KEDREN-959827 format. One line per 2 residues: number of its first residue (from 0); their letters; for each residue x, y, z of C-alpha. Coordinates in nm, 2 decimals, padded with zeros to 4 digits. Layout:
N
NUM	A	X,Y,Z  ...
This chain:
165
0	ME	17.73,-12.20,17.40  18.00,-11.98,17.21
2	QD	18.29,-11.86,17.35  18.41,-11.51,17.30
4	SL	18.76,-11.34,17.26  18.77,-11.34,17.66
6	DV	18.70,-11.69,17.68  18.37,-11.64,17.86
8	VA	18.10,-11.82,17.77  17.81,-11.62,17.58
10	SD	17.43,-11.71,17.65  17.21,-11.80,17.46
12	SL	16.99,-11.45,17.56  17.05,-11.18,17.84
14	EQ	16.76,-11.33,18.01  16.86,-11.68,18.05
16	RR	17.17,-11.50,18.24  17.16,-11.41,18.62
18	YW	17.39,-11.37,18.87  17.49,-11.53,19.25
20	IG	17.68,-11.45,19.56  17.82,-11.80,19.69
22	VV	17.99,-11.74,20.08  18.24,-11.94,20.11
24	SE	18.58,-11.93,20.28  18.90,-11.75,20.13
26	AH	19.07,-12.04,20.18  18.80,-12.29,19.98
28	VR	18.79,-12.02,19.73  19.12,-12.03,19.61
30	IG	19.10,-12.39,19.66  18.78,-12.38,19.36
32	VE	19.00,-12.07,19.16  19.28,-12.33,19.15
34	EG	19.09,-12.60,19.01  18.83,-12.39,18.85
36	VA	18.53,-12.57,19.03  18.23,-12.40,19.22
38	QL	18.08,-12.61,19.55  17.84,-12.42,19.75
40	CN	17.69,-12.52,20.06  17.87,-12.80,20.14
42	GK	17.90,-12.99,19.84  17.51,-13.00,19.78
44	EA	17.38,-13.07,19.47  17.12,-12.83,19.50
46	AL	17.27,-12.49,19.53  17.42,-12.57,19.19
48	KR	17.12,-12.72,19.00  17.01,-12.36,19.05
50	MR	17.26,-12.20,18.83  17.31,-12.27,18.45
52	AG	17.53,-12.23,18.18  17.64,-11.88,18.15
54	DW	17.53,-11.71,18.49  17.84,-11.58,18.68
56	LI	17.90,-11.62,19.04  18.11,-11.39,19.30
58	YY	18.21,-11.58,19.56  18.19,-11.36,19.93
60	SP	18.45,-11.48,20.23  18.28,-11.36,20.53
62	RT	18.61,-11.55,20.69  18.96,-11.69,20.62
64	EM	18.90,-12.04,20.73  18.58,-12.23,20.73
66	NG	18.57,-12.25,21.10  18.77,-11.96,21.28
68	GE	19.02,-11.81,21.10  18.96,-11.35,21.03
70	SL	18.69,-11.20,20.95  18.75,-11.09,20.63
72	QA	18.38,-11.05,20.50  18.51,-10.96,20.12
74	FT	18.42,-11.05,19.77  18.71,-11.31,19.65
76	AI	18.62,-11.47,19.30  18.45,-11.40,19.03
78	GQ	18.36,-11.62,18.71  18.14,-11.80,18.51
80	MM	17.90,-12.09,18.50  18.09,-12.30,18.19
82	DD	17.81,-12.52,18.11  17.55,-12.76,18.27
84	RI	17.71,-13.05,18.43  17.69,-13.11,18.76
86	YP	17.89,-13.41,18.88  18.03,-13.53,19.23
88	HQ	18.40,-13.56,19.35  18.52,-13.76,19.64
90	MT	18.72,-13.52,19.86  18.76,-13.79,20.15
92	ES	18.58,-14.13,20.20  18.26,-13.99,20.37
94	FI	18.24,-13.59,20.18  18.16,-13.67,19.83
96	PF	18.07,-13.26,19.76  17.92,-13.16,19.41
98	RR	18.11,-12.93,19.18  18.06,-12.79,18.85
100	AV	18.29,-12.67,18.59  18.38,-12.23,18.61
102	RF	18.64,-11.99,18.49  18.77,-11.74,18.66
104	LP	18.91,-11.40,18.62  19.16,-11.29,18.78
106	CR	19.04,-11.02,19.02  19.13,-10.85,19.37
108	TV	18.97,-10.85,19.68  18.71,-10.63,19.81
110	KI	18.61,-10.59,20.14  18.18,-10.52,20.16
112	AG	18.22,-10.24,20.42  18.24,-09.96,20.04
114	LL	17.98,-10.10,19.89  17.73,-10.15,20.17
116	DD	17.51,-09.83,20.09  17.56,-09.89,19.69
118	LT	17.37,-10.29,19.71  17.02,-10.36,19.70
120	FT	17.04,-10.65,19.93  17.25,-10.49,20.20
122	SG	17.16,-10.10,20.20  16.95,-09.92,20.43
124	KR	16.97,-10.25,20.65  17.10,-10.29,20.99
126	NW	17.20,-10.64,20.93  17.31,-10.66,20.58
128	GY	17.47,-11.00,20.67  17.17,-11.20,20.70
130	CF	17.13,-11.27,20.34  17.47,-11.45,20.33
132	RF	17.33,-11.66,20.63  17.15,-11.89,20.26
134	GQ	17.52,-11.93,20.16  17.36,-11.87,19.85
136	FK	17.17,-11.58,19.64  17.10,-11.45,19.35
138	IS	17.17,-11.06,19.29  17.07,-10.80,18.98
140	EA	17.22,-10.73,18.73  17.32,-10.37,18.89
142	DF	17.41,-10.49,19.18  17.68,-10.77,19.02
144	LK	17.79,-10.49,18.76  17.88,-10.27,19.07
146	IA	18.07,-10.54,19.27  18.23,-10.69,18.95
148	IK	18.38,-10.37,18.84  18.55,-10.37,19.16
150	ML	18.67,-10.67,19.15  18.78,-10.64,18.78
152	GE	18.93,-10.25,18.75  18.68,-10.01,18.54
154	SI	18.77,-10.14,18.19  18.62,-10.40,18.28
156	EE	18.26,-10.25,18.26  18.25,-10.20,17.87
158	EL	18.40,-10.52,17.79  18.13,-10.69,18.05
160	HA	17.86,-10.49,17.86  17.99,-10.55,17.48
162	LQ	17.95,-10.90,17.64  17.57,-10.82,17.72
164	V	17.62,-10.87,18.07
C-alpha cells in the first residue's frame, strides 16, 4: 500500500475501499485516537476483521462514557485503516481486546441531529438509532462524504475526491 501526501492509505482500487460506522463512547474514542487504534464491540476480533486496509471508519458516540455519562449523539472521530494486522492488547488481567492501526484525522465533533434527514441510514426513520445498536455497520460512500465534510470542513471534499475516496 502506498501513502499519498496526506499520509492516507491509498487502496489498490476504489471497489475495495469501504466505509464504516463504529459505535463507541466519547471517552473510549479519545483513547483510541491518542493511541492510533480502533477497537469495536467490546474488543471483539470479528468486528475488526470486517474491515480492510484503506477502509474508512467514523466513530459515533451515543454517550460521553460507556456506562453512563451524558448523552452526546455525535460523530467523534474519523480515520482510515492502515493495514490488515489485528492484534490482542492486554488492558487488564481479564480483558484482552483486539485492536488494529488507524490513522485518525484532526476533526470536529458533529451532532447527528443536523444530518438525520441527509443520511440514507437515518432519513425518514422514526427509530433512526436502531442501526447503531449493533456496534458497527457499513455505510455508503455518499453518506461517508456527508459526514466527513461536516467533520473535516468543505475543503476536504476535493482532497478526498483526489484520493478517490
